[in-house]
C-alpha positions in Angstrom: 0.3 -0.6 -0.3 1.2 3.4 -0.7 2.5 6.2 1.6 0.3 8.1 4.0 0.4 11.8 2.9 0.1 13.4 6.0 1.8 10.2 8.1 5.5 11.9 7.7 5.3 14.9 6.7 7.1 16.7 9.2 9.9 14.3 8.4 9.5 15.3 4.9 10.1 18.6 5.7 12.6 18.9 7.7 14.8 17.2 5.6 13.8 19.6 2.2 14.6 22.3 4.8 18.1 20.2 4.9 18.5 20.5 1.6 17.2 23.4 0.9 20.1 24.9 3.3 22.4 22.8 1.4 23.0 19.3 3.3 23.9 16.8 0.8 22.3 14.0 1.9 19.4 15.4 2.9 17.7 15.4 -0.4 18.8 11.6 -0.8 16.6 10.5 2.2 13.0 11.2 0.7 14.6 9.8 -2.8 15.0 6.5 -0.6 12.1 6.9 0.6 10.1 7.6 -2.7 11.6 6.7 -5.6 9.9 2.9 -5.6 6.1 3.6 -4.6 7.0 5.8 -7.8 9.1 4.0 -10.1 6.5 1.5 -9.6 3.5 3.5 -10.1 5.2 5.0 -12.7 6.0 1.5 -14.8 1.6 0.2 -14.2 1.1 3.4 -16.3 4.0 3.3 -18.5 4.3 -0.8 -18.5 8.1 0.3 -20.0 10.8 0.1 -16.8 12.8 1.4 -18.9 10.9 4.6 -19.6 9.7 4.3 -15.7 13.1 4.3 -15.0 13.4 8.0 -16.9 10.1 9.5 -15.6 11.3 9.2 -12.5 14.8 10.1 -12.4 13.7 13.1 -14.4 11.0 14.1 -11.7 13.5 13.7 -8.8 15.7 16.2 -10.5 12.5 18.8 -11.2 12.0 18.5 -7.7 15.4 19.1 -7.1 15.3 21.7 -8.7 12.4 23.2 -7.4 12.7 22.6 -4.2 13.3 26.3 -3.1 9.6 26.8 -4.5 8.5 24.7 -3.0 6.1 25.7 -0.3 7.4 23.5 2.9 3.8 23.4 4.8 2.5 21.6 2.1 3.5 17.7 1.5 6.3 16.6 -0.1 3.7 13.7 -1.9 1.8 14.1 -3.2 3.7 17.7 -5.0 6.1 15.2 -6.4 3.7 12.7 -7.6 2.2 15.0 -9.4 5.0 15.9 -11.3 5.8 12.2 -11.9 2.2 11.8 -13.5 3.3 15.0 -15.6 5.4 13.9 -16.6 3.8 10.2 -17.4 1.4 12.0 -19.3 3.5 13.2 -21.0 5.8 10.4 -22.6 2.2 8.5 -23.2 0.6 11.2 -25.3 4.3 11.7 -26.9 4.0 7.9 -27.8 0.5 8.9 -28.9 -0.7 5.1 -29.0 -1.0 3.7 -25.8 1.7 0.9 -24.6 1.7 -2.0 -24.3 2.5 -4.6 -21.0 4.2 -7.9 -21.6 3.4 -10.7 -19.5 7.5 -10.5 -19.1 6.9 -6.6 -18.2 4.3 -7.5 -15.5 6.4 -10.3 -13.3 8.2 -7.6 -13.2 6.1 -4.7 -10.8 3.9 -8.4 -9.4 5.0 -10.4 -6.6 7.3 -13.4 -6.5 5.6 -16.5 -7.8 4.0 -18.9 -5.2 4.2 -21.5 -4.0 0.9 -22.1 -2.4 -2.0 -22.9 -5.8 -3.8 -20.0 -4.6 -1.5 -18.1 -4.6 -0.1 -18.2 -8.2 -4.6 -17.9 -8.7 -4.5 -14.4 -6.8 -0.7 -13.9 -9.0 -2.1 -14.8 -12.0 -5.3 -12.6 -11.5 -2.8 -10.3 -11.0 -0.5 -10.0 -14.5 -4.0 -10.6 -15.2 -5.2 -6.9 -14.3 -2.4 -4.9 -14.9 -1.9 -6.2 -18.1 -5.9 -5.1 -18.7 -5.7 -2.5 -16.4 -2.4 -0.9 -19.7 -6.2 -1.5 -21.7 -7.3 1.6 -20.4 -7.1 5.3 -21.3 -3.8 7.0 -18.6 -6.2 9.6 -17.1 -8.3 6.4 -16.1 -5.7 4.5 -14.8 -3.8 7.6 -13.0 -6.6 7.8 -11.1 -6.8 3.9 -11.0 -3.6 3.0 -9.9 -3.2 6.0 -7.1 -6.6 4.5 -5.3 -5.7 0.9 -5.9 -2.2 0.9 -5.7 -1.3 4.1 -3.7 -4.3 4.1 -1.4 -4.9 7.5 -1.8 -8.1 9.7 -0.7 -10.3 10.8 -3.1 -8.7 14.2 -1.8 -5.3 13.0 -2.3 -6.1 12.6 -5.7 -7.2 15.1 -6.7 -4.6 17.2 -5.8 -1.9 14.9 -7.2 -3.6 15.6 -10.5 -4.8 18.3 -10.1 -8.4 17.6 -10.7 -12.1 18.5 -8.8 -13.8 15.4 -6.9 -16.0 14.6 -8.9 -13.4 13.8 -12.4 -11.8 11.8 -9.5 -14.7 10.0 -9.4 -16.2 9.5 -12.5 -12.7 8.4 -13.7 -12.8 6.1 -11.0 -15.6 5.0 -11.3 -15.7 4.6 -15.3 -12.4 2.9 -15.3 -14.0 -0.1 -12.6 -16.7 -0.7 -14.7 -13.6 -0.8 -17.3 -12.1 -2.9 -15.7 -14.9 -4.8 -14.8 -15.4 -5.8 -18.0 -12.2 -6.7 -19.5 -11.7 -9.3 -16.8 -15.3 -10.9 -17.0 -14.1 -14.1 -18.0 -11.0 -14.7 -15.9 -13.8 -13.5 -12.7 
């Protein structure tokens, strides 16, 4: 499940202030904290590990360069996620086509192979669901992943994507409806 926006905001604020004062390792702490969850979110949006790595790296570079303009009274995570989502959407639009995830890429994202047959069935459903999510329009996929993977509230998703709350709810509803349709043979 994703990070809690408010749970570590004061810790993040401390590292941001130290980074602004020139402490070299302070921003590295933020990178270490958010790199993995951000990478998996972007990977599930793009379906390509190399593109996901590039987007995450660029997101951290842009965040670092803009750190002086960041309002440290606000949580860092939604701001960072907004940068990454915007870069992800730009990458998708640049491709001029929906990204397609291969089974091998899905396995990179999923959990290790389970030994219990029930766990294997769950893993297979997860891989199929991941492939199905790649068929969603990127705006619906972003809302769905932020809600399901990161566990963000509707308000937090609204903040990350800079869209109205009603838009979050309608996109999430459309994404869930489309996924149910795509996965009807597996459910």
